[in-house]
DOLUM-176506 format. One line per field, with one value per residue: residue number from 1; residue in three letters; x, y, z of N, C-alpha, C, O in turn. Coordinates in steps of 0.05 Angstrom, whole numbers. Layout:
// DOLUM-176506
nr <- (NUM ...)
rest <- (Ala ...)
n_X <- (X ...)
n_Y <- (Y ...)
n_Z <- (Z ...)
ca_X <- (X ...)
ca_Y <- (Y ...)
ca_Z <- (Z ...)
c_X <- (X ...)
c_Y <- (Y ...)
c_Z <- (Z ...)
o_X <- (X ...)
o_Y <- (Y ...)
o_Z <- (Z ...)
// end
This chain:
// DOLUM-176506
nr <- (1 2 3 4 5 6 7 8 9 10 11 12 13 14 15 16 17 18 19 20 21 22 23 24 25 26 27 28 29 30 31 32 33 34 35 36 37 38 39 40 41 42 43 44 45 46 47 48 49 50 51 52 53 54 55 56 57 58 59 60 61 62 63 64 65 66 67 68 69 70 71 72 73 74 75 76 77 78 79 80 81 82 83 84 85 86 87 88 89 90 91 92 93 94 95 96 97 98 99 100 101 102 103 104 105 106 107 108 109 110 111 112 113 114 115 116 117)
rest <- (Met Ala Val Arg Ala Glu Ile Gln Gln Ile Ala Leu Ala His Arg Arg Arg Tyr Gly Tyr Arg Arg Ile Thr Ala Glu Arg Arg Arg Arg Gly Leu Leu Val Asn His Lys Arg Val Ala Arg Leu Met Arg Glu Asp Asn Leu Leu Ala Ile Gln Pro Lys Ala Phe Val Val Thr Thr Asp Ala Arg His Asp Phe Glu Val Tyr Leu Asn Leu Ala Ser Arg Leu Thr Leu Thr Gly Ile Ala Phe Pro Arg Met Ala Arg Leu Pro Ser Ser Ile Asn Gln Pro Ala Ala Gly Lys Pro Ala Pro Leu Glu Ala Gln Ala Asp Ser Val Thr Ile Met Gln Lys Val)
n_X <- (3492 3478 3499 3550 3535 3507 3547 3581 3547 3540 3594 3606 3567 3585 3631 3676 3699 3686 3708 3716 3695 3658 3623 3603 3577 3538 3509 3487 3455 3417 3392 3414 3452 3520 3585 3644 3692 3680 3660 3706 3738 3708 3709 3764 3772 3741 3767 3753 3772 3779 3793 3846 3845 3886 3938 3964 3956 3984 3991 4021 4042 4092 4108 4111 4116 4144 4199 4247 4272 4338 4360 4384 4399 4425 4477 4500 4542 4552 4585 4593 4566 4524 4514 4459 4456 4458 4423 4442 4415 4377 4393 4349 4314 4297 4345 4346 4338 4390 4399 4349 4315 4326 4281 4241 4245 4296 4329 4371 4362 4385 4431 4446 4504 4514 4550 4565 4589)
n_Y <- (-3894 -3872 -3839 -3861 -3911 -3895 -3870 -3914 -3945 -3913 -3910 -3964 -3975 -3947 -3973 -3960 -3916 -3865 -3808 -3771 -3720 -3727 -3763 -3731 -3693 -3726 -3741 -3692 -3684 -3721 -3698 -3701 -3668 -3661 -3649 -3642 -3655 -3690 -3733 -3748 -3764 -3807 -3842 -3853 -3879 -3925 -3948 -3935 -3905 -3877 -3920 -3914 -3915 -3953 -3918 -3929 -3977 -4035 -4052 -4078 -4138 -4174 -4225 -4255 -4295 -4274 -4247 -4205 -4145 -4115 -4055 -4011 -3958 -3949 -3961 -3918 -3861 -3794 -3749 -3696 -3629 -3593 -3526 -3481 -3445 -3385 -3380 -3362 -3303 -3280 -3220 -3191 -3195 -3161 -3147 -3167 -3121 -3098 -3140 -3164 -3225 -3268 -3284 -3344 -3378 -3370 -3393 -3446 -3515 -3544 -3597 -3659 -3697 -3764 -3825 -3892 -3940)
n_Z <- (2645 2593 2555 2543 2523 2477 2448 2438 2407 2361 2343 2331 2293 2250 2235 2265 2240 2250 2283 2345 2334 2292 2316 2357 2326 2303 2347 2361 2317 2327 2370 2420 2464 2477 2503 2462 2484 2525 2495 2468 2512 2533 2489 2486 2535 2527 2486 2433 2392 2327 2272 2228 2158 2112 2082 2035 1985 1963 1897 1861 1831 1850 1848 1798 1737 1695 1657 1689 1672 1667 1700 1661 1662 1709 1700 1674 1675 1697 1656 1645 1642 1600 1590 1582 1521 1483 1423 1357 1334 1280 1244 1233 1275 1333 1382 1451 1505 1550 1606 1602 1589 1532 1476 1482 1438 1421 1458 1475 1493 1555 1560 1586 1587 1578 1589 1573 1618)
ca_X <- (3511 3465 3517 3570 3523 3500 3572 3590 3529 3547 3621 3606 3550 3601 3655 3697 3711 3679 3723 3700 3681 3635 3604 3590 3558 3516 3492 3472 3433 3396 3380 3427 3475 3542 3610 3662 3714 3670 3659 3734 3747 3694 3719 3791 3769 3729 3784 3736 3783 3775 3814 3854 3848 3913 3943 3974 3950 4003 3976 4040 4046 4121 4112 4102 4135 4155 4227 4251 4294 4357 4359 4409 4406 4443 4505 4509 4554 4552 4612 4595 4541 4523 4499 4442 4470 4441 4425 4446 4391 4380 4395 4323 4300 4307 4360 4334 4352 4409 4386 4324 4320 4320 4256 4244 4253 4325 4345 4376 4358 4409 4433 4465 4518 4516 4567 4563 4613)
ca_Y <- (-3884 -3872 -3825 -3880 -3931 -3883 -3867 -3941 -3954 -3897 -3917 -3990 -3974 -3936 -3990 -3946 -3896 -3839 -3798 -3758 -3697 -3737 -3774 -3708 -3681 -3745 -3739 -3666 -3688 -3737 -3682 -3706 -3651 -3669 -3635 -3658 -3665 -3714 -3754 -3757 -3779 -3833 -3859 -3861 -3898 -3949 -3956 -3933 -3885 -3885 -3935 -3900 -3933 -3954 -3896 -3939 -4005 -4046 -4065 -4091 -4166 -4178 -4254 -4265 -4313 -4260 -4238 -4179 -4133 -4099 -4026 -4004 -3931 -3948 -3964 -3894 -3841 -3766 -3741 -3667 -3615 -3573 -3504 -3469 -3424 -3368 -3386 -3338 -3291 -3265 -3191 -3178 -3196 -3142 -3158 -3159 -3100 -3109 -3149 -3178 -3251 -3271 -3299 -3372 -3391 -3366 -3406 -3475 -3532 -3555 -3625 -3674 -3717 -3790 -3843 -3919 -3949)
ca_Z <- (2626 2567 2536 2536 2506 2452 2433 2429 2385 2337 2334 2319 2269 2228 2234 2279 2223 2260 2306 2366 2322 2277 2335 2370 2307 2300 2372 2359 2297 2341 2390 2446 2466 2495 2496 2446 2501 2539 2475 2463 2535 2534 2468 2494 2557 2516 2464 2409 2374 2299 2258 2204 2135 2101 2064 2009 1980 1943 1875 1843 1836 1846 1846 1772 1723 1673 1660 1700 1657 1683 1700 1646 1668 1732 1690 1662 1694 1688 1648 1643 1640 1580 1599 1561 1506 1466 1395 1342 1325 1255 1249 1230 1301 1352 1404 1477 1520 1570 1631 1597 1576 1503 1472 1486 1413 1417 1478 1470 1517 1567 1554 1603 1571 1592 1575 1583 1632)
c_X <- (3499 3483 3538 3559 3516 3525 3582 3573 3536 3574 3620 3588 3566 3629 3680 3712 3705 3697 3704 3684 3655 3614 3589 3570 3534 3498 3475 3450 3410 3383 3392 3452 3495 3567 3629 3685 3705 3668 3687 3744 3734 3704 3747 3789 3759 3745 3768 3747 3782 3799 3821 3857 3877 3916 3951 3968 3969 3987 3995 4043 4076 4127 4101 4123 4148 4184 4228 4276 4312 4352 4385 4417 4425 4472 4516 4521 4553 4581 4615 4567 4543 4505 4482 4458 4450 4445 4430 4420 4396 4380 4368 4307 4313 4321 4347 4351 4370 4394 4360 4330 4313 4294 4261 4253 4283 4342 4348 4371 4385 4408 4453 4478 4522 4534 4565 4590 4622)
c_Y <- (-3886 -3859 -3845 -3901 -3920 -3879 -3893 -3950 -3939 -3906 -3944 -3991 -3964 -3949 -3976 -3926 -3868 -3832 -3783 -3734 -3706 -3749 -3752 -3696 -3700 -3744 -3713 -3669 -3703 -3722 -3687 -3690 -3662 -3655 -3653 -3669 -3689 -3738 -3765 -3773 -3806 -3852 -3870 -3882 -3925 -3960 -3957 -3912 -3895 -3899 -3920 -3920 -3932 -3932 -3905 -3969 -4014 -4060 -4079 -4120 -4172 -4208 -4265 -4281 -4299 -4252 -4210 -4167 -4116 -4069 -4016 -3975 -3929 -3951 -3939 -3875 -3814 -3758 -3711 -3655 -3594 -3551 -3493 -3446 -3409 -3377 -3360 -3328 -3277 -3235 -3177 -3178 -3176 -3156 -3150 -3137 -3113 -3116 -3163 -3204 -3251 -3286 -3329 -3387 -3389 -3381 -3436 -3490 -3541 -3585 -3637 -3696 -3742 -3808 -3870 -3927 -3975)
c_Z <- (2598 2546 2526 2517 2478 2435 2422 2406 2359 2325 2320 2294 2245 2226 2245 2261 2232 2284 2325 2354 2308 2295 2350 2352 2303 2324 2371 2339 2309 2364 2418 2448 2485 2484 2481 2463 2517 2520 2470 2487 2537 2513 2474 2515 2547 2493 2438 2390 2346 2288 2232 2181 2125 2081 2036 2007 1958 1922 1856 1851 1829 1843 1820 1759 1699 1678 1670 1686 1675 1680 1687 1653 1692 1724 1678 1683 1681 1681 1646 1640 1618 1589 1576 1548 1490 1437 1380 1331 1298 1260 1246 1256 1320 1375 1431 1490 1541 1595 1627 1583 1546 1500 1474 1461 1409 1437 1471 1496 1529 1564 1574 1587 1588 1576 1588 1595 1621)
o_X <- (3510 3483 3543 3571 3519 3525 3591 3584 3537 3577 3633 3593 3559 3648 3702 3736 3718 3701 3680 3662 3634 3590 3565 3548 3511 3473 3452 3428 3387 3364 3380 3472 3488 3570 3631 3696 3721 3675 3690 3757 3748 3706 3753 3804 3767 3737 3769 3732 3784 3822 3803 3870 3891 3898 3946 3974 3970 3972 3986 4046 4083 4149 4083 4146 4162 4193 4213 4297 4304 4342 4405 4440 4439 4490 4540 4512 4554 4598 4638 4548 4563 4481 4490 4471 4428 4468 4423 4405 4417 4368 4365 4288 4337 4311 4337 4376 4366 4378 4349 4349 4296 4285 4284 4267 4295 4366 4328 4375 4404 4387 4475 4464 4533 4534 4563 4611 4642)
o_Y <- (-3900 -3866 -3845 -3908 -3934 -3883 -3894 -3962 -3952 -3909 -3948 -4007 -3971 -3936 -3979 -3921 -3849 -3848 -3783 -3728 -3694 -3747 -3754 -3689 -3690 -3745 -3713 -3657 -3699 -3732 -3677 -3696 -3671 -3650 -3677 -3691 -3707 -3760 -3790 -3794 -3826 -3876 -3893 -3902 -3946 -3980 -3976 -3903 -3919 -3893 -3915 -3940 -3912 -3927 -3892 -3984 -4002 -4079 -4092 -4126 -4176 -4215 -4282 -4282 -4312 -4250 -4192 -4179 -4105 -4060 -4012 -3968 -3909 -3945 -3938 -3874 -3811 -3760 -3701 -3669 -3579 -3556 -3495 -3430 -3418 -3380 -3338 -3343 -3265 -3226 -3155 -3162 -3175 -3176 -3127 -3136 -3136 -3100 -3174 -3206 -3235 -3300 -3338 -3407 -3406 -3381 -3448 -3479 -3544 -3597 -3626 -3712 -3740 -3807 -3872 -3921 -3986)
o_Z <- (2580 2522 2502 2497 2458 2411 2399 2386 2338 2301 2299 2276 2222 2216 2234 2265 2223 2302 2322 2364 2311 2290 2355 2361 2301 2321 2379 2343 2302 2376 2438 2435 2507 2460 2487 2457 2522 2528 2469 2484 2543 2518 2469 2514 2557 2480 2422 2373 2341 2294 2216 2185 2130 2064 2016 2025 1936 1928 1837 1874 1806 1836 1821 1768 1684 1701 1662 1687 1695 1660 1701 1649 1694 1740 1671 1706 1656 1698 1645 1636 1617 1596 1553 1561 1484 1428 1390 1319 1294 1280 1256 1259 1322 1386 1432 1486 1549 1605 1646 1567 1538 1518 1470 1463 1395 1435 1463 1517 1514 1566 1578 1574 1610 1551 1613 1584 1630)
// end
């Protein structure tokens, strides 16, 4: 079983980060041809499937001695919504044609009204 031993050697040399595709490519680079399906089967039988690295590493230190401030935004409630309105345009500026939007300078921002409870 030279194929199995070679696969185990490659997998362990790369700290089990190589999957069956990369091990197949590595064997081809070494001049040893083998089908990718055989490599996958042998790796599965020997429990050599690649170990996936952690996707997220926690970097926040929640066990500190500093004061933790309250989330004051959670005490606010929505009392209404202000819709975007057209600003008055000077008569010297051409009015937009029907169905076309006004220039960005003429549009007012929408504002959400918040009130403290």
